[in-house]
C-alpha positions in Angstrom: -7.6 10.7 27.4 -10.6 10.8 25.1 -10.4 9.2 21.7 -9.4 11.6 19.0 -10.4 11.0 15.3 -9.7 13.2 12.3 -10.9 12.5 8.8 -8.9 13.6 5.7 -10.4 13.7 2.2 -7.6 14.5 -0.3 -8.4 15.0 -3.9 -5.8 14.0 -6.6 -5.6 15.1 -10.2 -5.7 11.6 -11.6 -8.8 9.6 -12.4 -7.7 7.5 -15.4 -4.6 5.6 -14.4 -5.7 3.1 -11.7 -2.1 2.1 -10.9 -1.2 5.6 -9.8 -4.2 6.0 -7.6 -3.6 2.6 -6.0 0.0 3.6 -5.3 -1.2 6.7 -3.5 -3.7 4.6 -1.6 -1.0 2.2 -0.6 1.2 5.0 0.7 -1.7 6.1 2.9 -2.5 2.6 4.2 1.1 2.0 5.1 0.9 4.6 7.9 -1.8 2.6 9.7 -4.8 4.9 9.2 -8.2 3.5 8.2 -8.9 4.0 4.5 -12.6 4.4 4.3 -13.1 4.8 0.6 -11.2 5.4 -2.6 -12.8 6.3 -5.9 -11.9 7.6 -9.4 -13.8 9.6 -12.1 -12.6 9.5 -15.7 -14.4 12.6 -16.8 -13.3 14.6 -13.9 -9.9 13.0 -14.1 -9.8 13.1 -10.4 -9.7 10.6 -7.5 -10.7 11.0 -3.9 -9.4 8.9 -1.0 -11.1 9.2 2.4 -9.2 8.0 5.5 -9.4 8.6 9.2 -7.4 8.0 12.4 -5.6 9.7 15.2 -4.4 13.3 14.5 -0.8 12.2 14.3 -1.5 9.3 12.0 -3.7 11.3 9.7 -1.1 14.1 9.6 1.6 11.7 8.4 -0.7 9.8 6.0 -1.5 13.2 4.3 2.2 14.0 3.9 2.9 10.6 2.4 0.0 10.9 0.0 1.1 14.3 -1.2 4.7 13.0 -1.6 3.5 10.0 -3.6 1.2 12.1 -5.8 4.0 14.5 -6.6 6.1 11.5 -7.8 3.4 10.1 -10.1 1.3 13.0 -11.4 2.2 15.8 -13.7 -0.5 18.4 -13.4 0.9 20.4 -16.3 -0.2 17.5 -18.6 -3.6 17.0 -16.9 -6.9 17.4 -18.6 -10.4 17.0 -17.0 -13.6 18.9 -16.3 -13.0 19.4 -12.6 -11.1 22.5 -11.4 -7.6 21.8 -10.1 -4.4 23.5 -9.2 -2.1 20.7 -8.2 -1.2 17.0 -8.4 -2.7 16.8 -4.9 -5.3 19.4 -5.4 -7.0 19.8 -2.0 -6.4 18.3 1.5 -9.1 19.0 4.1 -8.8 17.9 7.7 -12.2 17.3 9.3 -12.8 17.0 13.1 -14.8 13.8 13.9 -14.3 13.0 17.6 -12.3 14.6 20.4 -10.8 17.4 18.3 -12.0 20.8 17.2 -12.1 22.7 14.0 -9.3 24.9 15.4 -7.2 21.8 16.1 -7.6 20.8 12.4 -6.7 24.3 11.2 -3.5 24.0 13.2 -2.8 20.6 11.6 -3.3 22.2 8.2 -0.7 24.9 8.9 1.8 22.3 10.2 1.2 20.2 7.2 1.7 23.2 4.9 5.1 23.9 6.5 6.2 20.3 6.0 5.0 20.1 2.4 7.1 23.1 1.4 10.1 22.2 3.5 10.3 18.6 2.5 8.8 18.5 -1.0 9.2 22.1 -2.3 5.6 22.3 -3.2 3.9 25.7 -2.4 0.8 25.7 -0.3 -2.5 27.7 -0.1 -4.7 27.5 3.0 -8.5 27.5 2.8 -11.7 27.3 4.9 -11.0 27.4 8.6 -7.2 27.4 8.0 -7.3 30.4 5.6 -4.8 33.1 6.3 -6.6 35.6 4.1 -10.4 36.1 4.2 -10.8 35.8 0.5 -9.1 32.4 0.5 -11.7 30.8 2.7 -13.5 29.8 -0.5 -11.6 27.2 -2.5 -12.9 28.5 -5.8 -11.1 31.8 -5.3 -7.8 30.0 -5.0 -8.4 27.7 -8.0 -9.7 30.5 -10.2 -8.4 29.8 -13.7 -7.0 26.4 -12.6 -3.3 25.4 -12.7 -2.7 27.2 -16.0 -3.7 30.6 -14.7 -2.1 30.1 -11.3 1.3 29.1 -12.8 1.3 32.2 -15.0 0.2 34.7 -12.3 1.6 33.5 -9.0 5.1 35.0 -9.8 3.8 38.4 -10.8 0.7 39.0 -8.8 0.9 39.0 -5.0 -2.8 38.3 -4.8 -2.2 34.9 -6.5 1.0 34.0 -4.6 0.9 30.9 -2.3 0.6 31.3 1.4 3.8 29.2 1.9 6.6 28.8 -0.5 6.9 29.8 -4.1 5.9 32.2 -5.4 6.4 30.0 -8.4 4.3 26.9 -8.5 6.0 23.5 -8.7 6.4 22.7 -12.5 4.7 19.3 -12.3 3.1 19.1 -8.8 1.6 22.7 -8.9 0.4 23.7 -5.5 -1.5 22.0 -2.7 -4.6 23.6 -1.1 -4.7 22.5 2.6 -7.5 23.4 5.0 -9.8 22.5 7.8 -13.6 22.2 7.5 -16.7 20.7 8.9 -18.2 17.5 7.5 -19.7 18.2 4.1 -21.6 16.3 1.5 -19.9 16.0 -1.9 -22.8 15.1 -4.1 -23.4 15.0 -7.9 -26.8 14.9 -9.6 -26.5 13.5 -13.2 -29.0 14.7 -15.9 -30.2 12.8 -18.9 -29.0 15.4 -21.4 -25.8 16.4 -23.1 -26.9 20.1 -23.1 -24.3 21.6 -20.7 -26.2 24.8 -20.6 -29.0 23.2 -18.7 -26.7 21.8 -16.0 -25.0 25.1 -15.7 -28.3 27.0 -15.4 -29.5 24.7 -12.6 -26.1 25.0 -10.8 -26.5 28.8 -10.9 -30.0 28.5 -9.6 -29.2 26.4 -6.5 -25.7 27.7 -5.4 -25.4 30.2 -2.6 -23.1 32.5 -4.6 -25.9 33.3 -7.0 -28.6 33.7 -4.4 -29.6 30.0 -4.1 -29.5 27.8 -1.1 -27.1 28.7 1.7 -24.0 26.5 2.1 -24.4 25.0 -1.4 -21.6 25.2 -4.0 -22.5 23.9 -7.5 -21.0 23.6 -11.0 -22.5 22.3 -14.2 -20.1 19.8 -15.8 -20.1 17.6 -18.9 -19.8 13.8 -18.6 -18.8 13.0 -22.1 -18.0 9.3 -21.5 -21.5 8.7 -20.2 -23.5 11.0 -22.5 -24.7 13.0 -19.5 -24.3 16.3 -17.8 -23.9 16.9 -14.1 -24.7 19.3 -11.3 -21.7 18.8 -9.1 -22.2 20.1 -5.6 -20.6 20.5 -2.2 -23.1 21.0 0.7 -20.8 22.6 3.1 -23.3 22.5 6.0 -25.9 19.8 5.3 -27.8 20.7 8.5 -28.4 24.2 7.1 -29.4 22.9 3.6 -30.1 19.2 3.7 -29.6 17.1 0.5 -33.2 16.3 0.0 -34.0 20.0 -0.2 -31.5 20.5 -3.0 -32.6 17.3 -4.7 -36.2 18.5 -5.0 -35.1 21.9 -6.3 -32.8 20.3 -8.9 -35.5 17.9 -10.0 -38.0 20.7 -10.4 -35.6 22.8 -12.5 -34.6 19.8 -14.6 -38.3 18.9 -15.3 -39.0 22.5 -16.2 -36.3 22.1 -18.9 -37.7 18.8 -20.1 -34.9 16.7 -18.5 -35.0 13.8 -16.1 -32.5 12.8 -13.4 -30.4 9.8 -14.3 -29.1 9.3 -10.8 -27.0 10.8 -8.1 -23.5 10.1 -6.8 -22.0 10.5 -3.3 -18.2 11.4 -3.5 -16.4 10.1 -0.5 -18.7 9.4 2.5 -21.9 10.9 3.8 -22.9 11.4 7.4 -25.8 9.1 8.6 -27.6 12.2 9.8 -27.9 13.5 6.2 -29.4 10.2 5.0 -31.8 9.8 7.9 -33.2 13.3 7.5 -33.7 12.6 3.8 -35.4 9.3 4.6 -37.7 10.9 7.1 -38.6 13.6 4.6 -39.4 11.3 1.7 -41.2 8.8 4.0 -43.2 11.7 5.5 -42.4 10.6 9.1 -44.1 13.2 11.3 -42.5 12.2 14.6 -39.0 11.4 13.5 -36.0 12.0 15.8 -32.5 10.3 15.7 -33.3 8.0 18.6 -35.8 6.2 16.4 -32.9 4.8 14.3 -31.8 1.3 15.6 -28.1 1.8 14.9 -28.1 5.1 16.8 -29.5 3.5 19.9 -27.1 0.6 19.7 -24.1 3.0 19.3 -25.1 4.8 22.5 -24.5 1.6 24.4 -21.7 -0.2 22.5 -18.2 1.3 23.1 -15.6 1.1 20.3 -13.2 -1.8 20.4 -10.1 0.2 21.2 -7.8 -2.8 21.3 -8.6 -3.7 17.7 -8.1 -0.1 16.7 -4.6 -0.1 18.4 -3.7 -3.4 16.8 -4.7 -2.1 13.4 -2.5 0.9 14.0 0.4 -1.3 15.1 0.6 -3.9 12.4 1.2 -2.0 9.0 4.8 -2.1 7.9 5.3 1.7 7.8 3.2 2.5 10.9 4.9 4.9 13.3 3.7 2.8 16.2 6.2 0.1 17.0 8.0 -1.6 20.0 7.9 1.5 22.1 4.1 2.0 21.6 3.6 -1.7 22.3 5.7 -1.5 25.5 3.6 1.4 26.7 0.4 -0.5 25.9 1.7 -3.4 27.9 2.1 -1.0 30.8 -1.5 0.2 30.4 -2.8 -3.4 30.5 -0.8 -4.1 33.6 -2.2 -1.0 35.2 -5.8 -2.0 34.3 -5.3 -5.4 35.9 -3.9 -3.7 39.0 -6.8 -1.4 39.2 -9.3 -4.3 38.9 -7.7 -6.3 41.6 -7.3 -3.5 44.0 -11.0 -2.7 43.7 -12.0 -6.3 44.2 -9.9 -6.4 47.4 -11.4 -3.1 48.5 -8.0 -1.4 48.5 -7.2 2.1 47.4 -4.1 1.6 45.2 -4.6 4.1 42.4 -3.6 2.3 39.2 -6.0 4.4 37.1 -3.4 7.2 36.9 -0.8 4.7 35.6 -3.2 3.4 32.9 -3.9 7.0 31.7 -0.1 7.8 31.7 0.8 4.7 29.7 -2.0 5.2 27.2 -0.8 8.7 26.5 2.8 7.4 26.3 1.8 4.9 23.5 0.6 7.8 21.4 3.6 10.0 22.3 6.1 7.2 21.3 4.5 6.9 17.9 4.5 10.6 17.4 8.1 10.9 18.4 9.1 8.2 15.9 7.2 9.9 13.1 9.0 13.2 13.9 12.3 11.3 13.7 11.4 9.9 10.3 10.5 13.3 9.0 13.6 14.8 10.4 15.8 12.2 8.8 14.0 12.9 5.5 14.7 16.6 5.9 18.4 15.9 6.3 19.1 18.6 8.9 21.5 17.1 11.4 20.4 19.2 14.3 16.8 18.3 13.8 17.7 14.6 13.6 19.5 14.9 16.9 16.6 16.5 18.7 14.2 13.9 17.3 16.5 11.1 18.3 16.7 12.4 21.8 12.9 12.6 22.1 12.5 9.1 20.6 14.8 7.8 23.3 13.4 9.9 26.2 9.8 8.7 25.8 10.6 4.9 26.2 13.1 5.8 29.0 10.2 7.4 30.8 8.0 4.3 30.1 10.7 2.0 31.5 10.9 4.1 34.7 7.2 4.2 35.1 6.9 0.5 34.6 9.5 -0.2 37.3 7.6 2.1 39.7 4.3 0.4 39.0 5.8 -3.1 39.4 6.7 -2.2 43.0 3.0 -1.4 43.7 1.9 -4.6 42.0 4.4 -6.6 44.2 3.0 -5.0 47.3 -0.6 -5.7 46.1 0.3 -9.3 45.6 1.1 -9.7 49.3 -2.2 -8.1 50.4 -4.8 -10.1 48.3 -6.4 -13.5 48.5 -4.6 -16.4 46.8 -7.3 -16.7 44.1 -6.3 -13.3 42.7 -2.6 -14.1 42.5 -2.8 -15.2 38.9 -4.1 -11.8 37.7 -1.3 -9.9 39.6 1.3 -12.4 38.2 0.0 -11.6 34.7 0.1 -7.8 35.5 3.7 -8.1 36.7 4.7 -10.0 33.5 3.1 -7.2 31.4 4.9 -4.6 33.5 8.2 -6.4 33.0 7.5 -6.5 29.2 6.8 -2.8 29.3 10.1 -2.1 31.0 12.2 -4.4 28.9 10.6 -3.4 25.6 11.0 0.3 26.4 14.6 -0.1 27.3 15.3 -1.9 24.0 13.5 0.9 22.1 15.4 3.6 23.9 18.8 1.8 23.4 18.2 1.6 19.7 17.8 5.4 19.5 20.5 6.4 22.0 23.3 4.6 20.1 22.4 6.7 17.0 22.9 10.0 18.8 26.1 11.8 17.7 26.3 14.3 20.5 28.7 12.5 22.9 27.5 14.4 26.0 23.8 13.9 25.3 24.4 10.2 24.5 26.4 9.7 27.7 23.6 11.2 29.8 21.0 9.0 28.2 23.2 5.9 28.5 23.6 6.6 32.2 19.9 6.7 32.6 19.6 3.4 30.7 22.1 1.8 33.1 20.0 2.8 36.1 17.0 1.1 34.6 18.6 -2.2 33.7 
């Protein structure tokens, strides 16, 4: 199965209390995703935490972040220059590798269901996840900020959330969840306190006022720095690259007698956006991406998947545990079997086993996460269903490991003696997969209350021991 990576860039309505932001970041890290960047802005009173990982891991990290923000942030007492509607203001899922924008929209809808069901926070959907055409644009949803939304959501169907409510949560407000392409969140700071200049430039460059396509812009004050800012989202940087907008903003600012203090990237920026800007400002006439050293190296250097898996396995609250490790041991055993059968010019197909165990490692982590969420929801029937799934996946792993071990034993008898050590190692890994999976299944089976279901699963366990 191809690697799948989703990025998530939630924005939180807190940029002045570092302890709160660090607590939210810790909740995200505990799920095992890779936190790419976290940053705060005092004037905006806003923080942005960027993380990435497998779809299941990112989904759970987003839920944990929203939950922690709701505990710590009271949006009704919030003040800052940036528009906002909730404690966790906006949560975009972004396809990076092996997933589509449609997959991310489906993730957004599932996340919205869980946020309302578990936390009682209403949800709006935007961009590719929007359920109403007018809500594709985030600014339409946040019109008037929290203060207007909390007044109007109860009485105006056009302002009601897509899920939950219609009243907003008194302290957490609402969450706007969506799916979108990679964008460049980028601010250009001006050496002036005249907000009117920044606002005029923002109107000039943004698409809504006839400016550049795929550009959203606001003029904002930065009182703590004695500056103003053209705050922008470039929603498709390939349509309108950053350097094109920069040149336009600089020209407008100079016409107003103002210089640029500097620019700020919020979150992360794709390398392609920087290389195109570099090629422009360096006047490189024959530029193409293959001229970039790192791009050429990346084409030939595969990612270290083992390190990624170990990083996923080690955090205290990671959904990957013994069951996932058992499946991974099975995948390693299969890989060794495949190697040896090829060296010996045999045709034992261990590749299918490797693919199966790799998928099972992901399935085990996902099943355990669903169990945790079901237990948090407190619905007994859902907990039983989740327990049964969390037991069935490792039961299947144990059965598959036993079947593979028979093939490994047969292979041992057919190969040269100098290859015996590799098959011995493969069989040890296969035994670890079987024993670890049985232990994982047993731990979940004993918690099942349905006597008939528990008896069936216990019988299957006995056949595997």
